[in-house]
C-alpha positions in Angstrom: 47.0 -7.8 0.6 43.9 -8.5 2.5 40.6 -7.3 0.8 38.8 -4.5 2.7 34.9 -5.3 2.8 32.7 -2.6 4.3 29.0 -3.7 5.2 26.8 -0.7 5.5 24.2 -1.3 8.0 26.0 -4.0 9.8 24.0 -3.9 12.8 20.7 -4.6 10.8 19.3 -8.1 10.2 21.0 -8.8 6.8 24.0 -6.7 7.6 24.9 -8.4 10.7 24.7 -11.8 9.1 26.8 -10.8 6.2 29.4 -9.1 8.4 29.7 -12.1 10.7 30.2 -14.4 7.8 32.9 -12.3 6.2 34.5 -12.0 9.6 35.2 -15.6 9.6 37.5 -15.3 6.8 41.4 -14.8 7.0 41.9 -12.9 3.9 39.6 -10.0 4.4 39.4 -7.1 6.5 35.9 -6.3 7.6 34.3 -3.0 8.5 30.7 -2.1 9.3 28.6 0.9 9.8 26.2 1.7 12.6 24.1 4.8 13.3 21.8 4.8 16.4 22.2 1.1 17.2 24.9 0.0 19.5 28.0 -1.0 17.5 28.6 -4.7 17.1 31.1 -6.1 19.5 33.2 -8.5 17.3 37.0 -8.6 17.4 37.3 -9.0 13.6 34.9 -6.3 12.7 36.0 -2.6 12.7 33.0 -0.6 13.4 32.3 3.2 11.8 29.6 5.3 13.0 27.9 6.9 10.1 24.8 8.8 9.2 24.4 7.4 5.8 22.2 10.5 4.7 25.3 12.5 5.1 27.7 12.8 2.0 30.8 13.5 4.2 30.0 10.7 6.5 29.4 8.1 3.6 32.8 9.3 1.9 34.5 8.7 5.2 33.2 5.3 5.4 33.5 4.2 1.8 37.1 5.6 1.0 39.8 3.1 0.8 37.3 0.1 0.5 37.7 -2.7 -2.0 34.1 -3.9 -1.8 31.0 -2.1 -0.4 27.9 -4.3 0.5 24.8 -1.9 0.8 22.6 -3.5 3.6 21.4 -0.2 5.2 17.9 0.5 4.8 14.7 1.8 6.6 12.6 -1.2 6.9 9.4 -2.3 8.8 6.6 -4.9 8.7 3.2 -5.3 7.1 1.6 -2.7 9.3 3.9 0.2 8.0 3.7 -1.1 4.5 -0.1 -0.9 4.6 -0.6 2.1 6.8 2.3 4.2 6.4 4.2 3.5 3.3 6.2 6.7 3.1 8.6 5.5 5.7 10.5 3.5 3.2 11.1 6.0 0.6 12.9 9.2 1.3 15.7 8.1 3.7 16.5 5.1 1.5 16.5 7.2 -1.6 19.0 9.6 -0.1 21.3 6.9 1.4 21.6 4.9 -1.9 22.2 7.9 -4.0 25.1 9.0 -1.8 26.4 5.6 -1.4 26.6 4.9 -5.2 28.2 8.2 -6.1 30.9 7.9 -3.2 31.7 4.3 -4.5 32.1 5.8 -7.9 34.2 8.7 -6.9 36.4 6.4 -4.8 36.7 3.8 -7.5 35.4 0.9 -5.2 36.1 -2.2 -7.2 32.8 -4.0 -6.3 29.3 -2.8 -4.9 26.7 -5.2 -3.8 23.2 -3.9 -3.6 20.1 -5.8 -2.1 17.1 -5.4 -4.0 13.8 -7.2 -3.1 11.2 -9.6 -4.8 8.6 -7.0 -3.7 8.8 -5.6 -7.2 7.6 -8.8 -8.8 3.9 -9.4 -9.6 1.9 -12.1 -8.1 2.4 -15.4 -10.0 1.5 -19.2 -9.7 4.9 -20.1 -11.4 8.5 -19.1 -10.1 9.7 -15.9 -11.5 13.0 -15.3 -13.4 14.7 -12.0 -13.5 13.3 -11.3 -16.9 9.6 -11.7 -15.9 9.6 -8.3 -14.2 7.2 -6.1 -16.3 7.6 -2.4 -15.7 4.5 -1.8 -17.6 2.2 -3.5 -15.2 0.8 -1.8 -12.3 2.5 -2.5 -8.9 0.6 -3.9 -6.1 -0.9 -0.7 -4.3 0.9 -1.5 -0.9 4.2 -2.0 -2.5 4.1 0.9 -5.2 6.6 3.1 -3.7 9.0 0.8 -2.2 9.0 -1.3 -5.4 9.7 1.5 -7.6 12.3 2.7 -5.4 14.1 -0.5 -5.7 13.6 -0.5 -9.5 15.2 2.9 -9.8 18.3 1.9 -7.7 18.8 -1.4 -9.6 19.1 0.9 -12.8 21.5 3.1 -11.0 23.7 0.2 -10.3 23.7 -0.6 -14.0 24.3 2.9 -15.0 27.3 3.3 -12.9 28.6 -0.2 -13.9 28.4 1.2 -17.6 30.7 3.9 -16.7 33.5 1.4 -16.3 35.0 2.1 -13.0 33.1 -0.3 -10.6 31.5 -3.6 -10.7 27.9 -4.0 -9.4 25.8 -6.9 -8.3 22.1 -6.6 -7.6 20.4 -9.3 -5.6 16.6 -9.5 -5.7 16.2 -11.7 -2.6 13.1 -13.2 -1.4 11.9 -13.0 2.3 14.9 -13.6 4.3 14.7 -15.1 7.9 17.0 -16.4 10.7 19.4 -14.8 13.4 19.1 -11.3 14.1 15.7 -10.9 12.4 13.4 -8.1 13.8 11.2 -10.0 16.3 9.4 -6.6 17.7 5.8 -7.2 16.8 5.4 -3.5 15.6 8.3 -3.7 13.2 8.8 -7.4 12.1 7.6 -9.2 9.0 5.3 -12.2 9.2 8.2 -14.8 9.9 9.7 -12.8 12.9 6.4 -11.9 14.1 5.3 -15.5 14.1 8.3 -16.6 16.0 8.0 -14.2 18.7 4.2 -15.0 19.1 4.9 -18.7 19.2 7.9 -18.7 21.5 6.4 -16.5 24.1 3.1 -18.2 24.0 2.0 -20.5 26.8 0.6 -24.0 26.2 -3.1 -23.7 24.7 -2.6 -20.2 23.7 -4.1 -18.7 20.4 -1.8 -17.5 17.8 -3.4 -14.5 15.9 -2.8 -14.4 12.1 -3.4 -11.3 10.2 -6.0 -11.7 7.4 -6.7 -14.9 5.7 -3.2 -16.1 5.6 -3.6 -17.2 1.9 -0.8 -15.1 0.7 2.3 -17.1 -0.2 5.9 -16.0 0.5 9.3 -17.5 -0.7 11.5 -17.8 2.4 15.3 -17.8 2.3 17.6 -18.8 5.3 20.1 -15.9 6.0 23.1 -18.1 5.5 22.0 -18.9 2.1 21.9 -15.2 1.3 25.2 -14.4 2.7 26.8 -17.3 0.6 25.2 -15.8 -2.4 27.0 -12.4 -1.6 30.3 -14.3 -1.3 30.0 -16.1 -4.6 28.9 -12.9 -6.5 32.0 -11.3 -5.2 34.3 -14.0 -6.2 32.7 -15.1 -9.5 30.8 -12.3 -11.1 32.6 -11.7 -14.4 30.4 -8.8 -16.0 30.4 -5.3 -14.7 26.8 -5.7 -13.9 24.7 -8.5 -13.0 21.2 -9.0 -11.3 20.4 -12.3 -9.6 17.3 -13.8 -7.9 18.1 -15.2 -4.6 15.3 -17.4 -3.1 14.3 -20.7 -1.9 12.3 -21.3 -5.1 9.1 -22.5 -3.5 6.5 -20.5 -1.8 4.4 -21.4 1.4 1.1 -19.8 2.5 1.3 -17.7 5.6 -1.2 -20.0 7.3 0.7 -23.0 6.5 3.9 -21.2 7.8 2.3 -20.5 11.1 1.2 -24.1 11.4 4.7 -25.4 10.7 6.4 -23.0 13.1 3.8 -24.1 15.8 4.6 -27.9 15.1 8.3 -27.5 15.1 8.1 -25.5 18.3 6.8 -28.5 20.1 3.9 -26.5 21.6 0.2 -27.1 21.7 -1.1 -23.9 20.3 -3.9 -22.8 18.1 -4.0 -20.1 15.1 -6.8 -17.8 14.6 -7.4 -15.4 11.9 -8.0 -11.8 12.5 -9.8 -10.5 9.3 -9.8 -7.0 10.6 -6.0 -6.8 10.1 -4.3 -6.1 6.8 -2.7 -8.7 4.5 -1.0 -8.5 1.2 -2.6 -11.1 -0.8 0.0 -11.9 -3.3 2.1 -15.0 -4.4 5.8 -14.9 -5.3 8.5 -17.4 -5.5 11.7 -17.1 -7.4 13.4 -19.1 -10.1 17.2 -18.8 -9.4 18.4 -20.7 -12.4 20.7 -17.8 -13.3 22.5 -17.6 -9.9 23.0 -21.2 -10.2 24.4 -21.3 -13.6 26.7 -18.3 -13.3 27.7 -18.4 -9.7 27.2 -22.0 -8.7 24.7 -20.9 -6.1 21.6 -22.7 -4.7 19.8 -22.7 -1.2 21.3 -25.3 1.1 19.0 -24.8 4.1 15.5 -26.4 3.9 12.6 -24.5 5.4 12.2 -27.0 8.1 15.7 -26.8 9.1 15.7 -23.1 8.9 12.8 -22.9 11.2 14.6 -25.3 13.7 17.7 -23.2 13.6 15.7 -19.9 14.0 13.7 -21.4 17.1 16.9 -22.6 18.5 18.7 -19.2 18.1 15.5 -17.4 19.4 15.5 -19.5 22.5 19.0 -19.0 23.3 19.4 -15.3 22.4 15.9 -13.8 22.9 14.2 -15.8 25.5 17.1 -16.2 27.7 18.0 -12.7 27.7 14.4 -11.3 27.8 14.8 -9.1 24.8 13.6 -8.4 21.3 15.4 -7.0 18.3 
């Protein structure tokens, strides 16, 4: 019998990458939810329209599924994180609460939840899962979103302890690649920089928010989807939490320079010190995922940037659109 996998938020960045990954397999039946976005047009993905803030619609989507991958979220970029942080809290809290309860009620075999490295404190060394310290103050701009993630990590553990479902939490670093947000008002630093570089003319200046000294761990989307697959197939315990990152960080200013270089354009970067930046340094130690799942990233940062620039050129510039 084919395993039924549901990707909640299948039209979003991570959700779409995950949905297309599993749609290429012969032994699974893939379903995905969408809400206001247009449904995916993929012959191997059955799309279900659902408002995940509605208990009835969540139940309708989850009933009969073997695996639920929770990739639905309200997200945005640094602008909202700094100036309007409440946009990440209420709807995400409602969605996750209903999804976890429904998965329990319907005895879904396995639930995968995407957490985030946003809950880690700044560090000069790679951080393991056990390095998270709940007694330390969160970075102010991340306070609400980070504690939201911590709470639902614990809810995954809570439901797993009840003995009906298996739960995986993936604390992933900054993901980039196909289907990322490239709208400058909503994108993160990678997507925003790609858009600026790819739409710039020779000799233009690329504006960087703040000093650019903050450092980020960047993981290509296909490496994350492979980690999901391995967790589903290899996780033995009812609950497991894994870091999923590249394992090295790069400063924003160096990232901008690298994207410009690999684009082949002659551009200059300039810093807008009036704009907000989040001055932290985080990279992840993924030893646990390697030891228990056999997972490690395969796509180097340079190769990932090249792949993303090629995808952007073919799918965004050629069609004159932004995600």
